[in-house]
N, C-alpha and C positions, 0 to 999 in steps of 0.2 A: 774169440778174440777178433778184433777188427783186422782188416787186411790193409796193406799198403802197397804202393807201386814203387818199384826200385828204379834206379837211374839207368837200367837197361831198357826202359820204355822207349819205343820207337814212335810214339805219338800217333798211332794209327787210329785211335778213337773207338776201337771195337768195344771196349769195356763200358764206356759212358752210358749208352742207351740200355744196357742190360741191367743196370742197378735199379732195383725196385724202390730204393730209398732216396734216390737222387743224391748219393754220397760221393759221386765221382765227378771231377771237374777238370777241364782242360787247363794246362799250365798257364798261369797269369790271370785266370778268370776268378772274379770274386764269387763267393758262395753265400748262401743264407740257410738258416735252420729251416725256414718255412718252405723253401724251394722243394717241391715234390712231396711235401708232408702236410699235415694238418696243423702244424705248430704256429700259433699266433704270437706266443711269447715263451721265452726259454729262461729258466733260472740257471745261472752259471755257478761254477764251483766257488767263486769268490763271493757269492751271495747277491750279486747284481742280477738284474733282469735285462734281456735284450729282446727286441721285437723280432719275430720270426722272419720279417721282411728285410731287416737291416743287413746290408751287405758286409761281408767279412773279408779280411785280407786273405789272398791266396796262400796256400801252404807251399806251393812251388810256382816259380815263374817259368820253369823250363819243361817240366813233364806233367802229364796227367797226375792227379793226386786224389786220395780218398780221405774224406773227413771222417775220422774214427768215431766221433760222436754220433754219426748217422749210419755207420756200417753195422749190419747185423749178420754178416756172412750169408745173407739171403735166407736166414732161418725164418720159417713161417711162409716162405714163398717158393723156395726151390730146395732140392736135395743137396746142392753144392753151390759155392759162390760162383755166380755167373760171370763175373769179371775174369776170374781165374780160368774158367772153362773156355772163354773165347779168346783169351790173350795169346797171340801167335808167338810171343817170345817168353812166356811164362814169367812175367815180372810182377804179377799180383800174388803177393805172399802174405802169410799170417804175420801180423805185427806183434813182435814180442813185448812191446811197450803197452799193449792193450789186451791183457789176458781177461777173458770173460767166459763164463760158463754158458751153456745152452739156454738155461732159464733166464739169465741176464739178457742175452741177445733177443730172446722172444719178448721179454718185458720192454726192451728198447723198441722193438718193432711195433708193439702195441702203443707205446708212448708216441712214436713218430706218426702213427696213422690213426690215432684216436679221433673220433668225430668231434669237431669244434663245437 
């Protein structure tokens, strides 16, 4: 499953540089699918396509946040989620809304980092 950042976040920023998928953003910051990945275009669940470079609306204006569609729990990179490992207030937790098996997370990692 993807992780999420709770409202206990102190905005220290320790988590952001640790993410191998560039799935963590500062509150209020726009994000893109292509940022830190090889994605040039992404097919969305509604059947539409979006450019990997197109900026998306922030998930949070106040706290750091994790884009669940880019989070792989660091599978294929590290033994444990690095955001959770470095968070000084333990606010990077499994997101119950995004339950994924290890195989799904590894497939997502391969999709995010496939050579263009």
